[in-house]
C-alpha positions in Angstrom: 0.0 0.0 -0.3 1.3 2.8 -1.2 1.1 6.6 1.0 -1.6 7.9 -1.7 -3.5 4.9 -1.1 -3.5 5.2 3.3 -4.0 9.4 2.5 -6.8 8.9 0.9 -8.3 6.2 3.4 -7.8 8.3 6.6 -9.5 11.2 4.2 -12.5 9.3 3.1 -13.0 7.3 7.2 -13.0 11.3 8.4 -15.5 12.0 6.0 -17.7 9.2 6.9 -17.3 9.0 10.6 -17.9 12.5 11.1 -20.9 12.7 9.0 -22.2 10.2 10.9 -22.1 11.8 13.3 -23.6 14.8 12.0 -26.5 13.1 10.8 -26.6 10.8 14.6 -25.9 13.6 17.3 -29.0 15.7 19.6 -26.5 18.6 20.3 -26.7 20.8 17.4 -23.8 22.0 18.1 -21.7 19.0 18.2 -23.5 18.0 14.8 -22.3 21.5 13.3 -18.6 20.8 14.6 -18.6 17.4 13.1 -19.8 18.8 10.2 -16.7 21.0 10.1 -14.8 17.7 9.8 -17.0 16.5 7.1 -16.2 19.5 4.9 -12.8 19.1 5.7 -12.4 15.8 4.6 -14.2 16.3 1.1 -11.6 18.8 0.9 -8.8 16.5 0.9 -10.1 14.1 -1.3 -11.0 16.9 -3.9 -7.2 17.7 -3.0 -6.1 13.8 -3.7 -8.3 14.5 -7.0 -6.0 17.4 -8.1 -9.3 19.1 -8.8 -7.3 22.0 -6.7 -10.1 25.4 -7.7 -12.8 22.6 -6.5 -10.7 21.7 -3.2 -10.0 25.7 -2.7 -14.1 26.7 -3.5 -15.4 23.8 -1.2 -12.8 25.1 1.9 -13.8 29.0 1.3 -17.7 29.1 0.6 -18.2 26.2 3.0 -15.9 25.9 5.2 -15.2 29.8 5.1 -18.9 30.8 5.1 -21.5 28.7 5.3 -20.4 26.7 8.3 -19.4 30.1 9.9 -22.0 31.6 9.6 -24.2 27.9 10.6 -22.3 28.3 14.0 -22.3 31.9 15.2 -26.6 30.8 14.1 -26.6 27.9 16.6 -24.5 29.5 19.3 -26.5 32.6 19.1 -29.4 31.2 20.2 -30.5 31.2 23.7 -31.9 27.8 23.8 -29.6 25.5 22.1 -29.4 22.9 24.1 -33.7 22.1 24.2 -33.7 21.7 20.7 -34.8 18.2 19.4 -34.3 17.3 15.9 -37.1 14.8 14.7 -37.6 13.8 11.5 -41.8 12.8 11.0 -42.7 10.0 8.5 -45.1 11.1 7.0 -44.0 12.6 3.8 -42.3 9.0 2.6 -44.0 9.0 -0.7 -43.1 12.1 -1.9 -39.3 11.8 -1.0 -39.1 8.5 -2.4 -40.9 10.2 -6.2 -38.6 13.1 -6.1 -35.3 10.9 -5.3 -36.5 8.6 -8.0 -36.5 11.3 -10.5 -33.9 12.5 -9.5 -32.0 9.5 -10.2 -33.7 8.6 -13.2 -32.2 11.5 -15.2 -28.9 11.6 -13.3 -28.5 8.2 -14.6 -29.7 9.3 -18.3 -27.0 11.8 -17.9 -23.8 10.0 -17.2 -24.9 7.4 -19.5 -24.6 10.1 -22.3 -21.3 9.6 -23.6 -20.3 13.2 -23.4 -20.4 12.8 -19.9 -18.2 9.8 -19.7 -15.1 11.6 -17.5 -12.3 9.1 -19.2 -13.6 9.8 -22.7 -12.9 13.5 -22.3 -10.0 14.4 -23.4 -10.2 18.3 -22.8 -8.3 19.1 -20.0 -9.9 21.1 -16.9 -7.5 23.1 -15.6 -8.2 26.6 -15.7 -11.3 28.4 -14.2 -12.0 29.6 -17.9 -12.0 26.0 -18.8 -14.1 24.9 -15.7 -16.9 27.8 -16.9 -16.8 26.6 -20.2 -17.8 23.3 -19.3 -20.1 24.5 -16.9 -22.1 26.8 -18.6 -21.8 24.1 -22.3 -21.6 21.0 -22.0 -23.3 20.5 -18.9 -25.4 22.9 -18.7 -28.0 20.4 -18.0 -26.4 18.7 -15.0 -25.8 21.8 -13.9 -29.5 23.7 -14.5 -30.8 19.9 -12.7 -28.1 20.6 -9.5 -30.0 24.3 -8.9 -33.2 23.1 -9.3 -32.4 20.2 -6.7 -30.6 22.5 -4.5 -33.7 25.0 -4.8 -35.8 21.8 -3.6 -34.1 22.0 -0.6 -33.8 25.2 0.6 -37.8 25.2 0.2 -37.7 22.3 2.4 -35.4 23.5 4.3 -37.5 26.9 5.1 -40.9 24.7 5.0 -39.4 22.1 7.8 -38.1 25.1 9.9 -41.2 27.4 9.7 -43.2 25.2 11.7 
């Protein structure tokens, strides 16, 4: 086993274990701190994949922006010790239908010959190339991910309103 494999398994284990604790812990402050380790593990995986631009964006946007905002919001709330995270099971059918539709679209998109990464000969090394690929070749996937994020934001706002 070479050192690259060992580092990969270390980052993968860090990401999986900390993501498990994010979901299972009942204290939201501890969950937010484990989210930090999850983001850092994903950043390490991006670095190992030689996706330096995405790693820096992950570090700056998620760790530097969203997580810090989340931690400030949680810590400035005066009732953080009594927060009980509950999720009802009454909306399983719409969730299964939504995930099924999204998975079908994703599989149909990935089976397209332009999507296969191994057959791609376009070097993605600069921000200009990444932007060109996102807004020309993979615009459907980019838009689908935007719609998925919008649906997740609406669902989170709906859950927080109750």
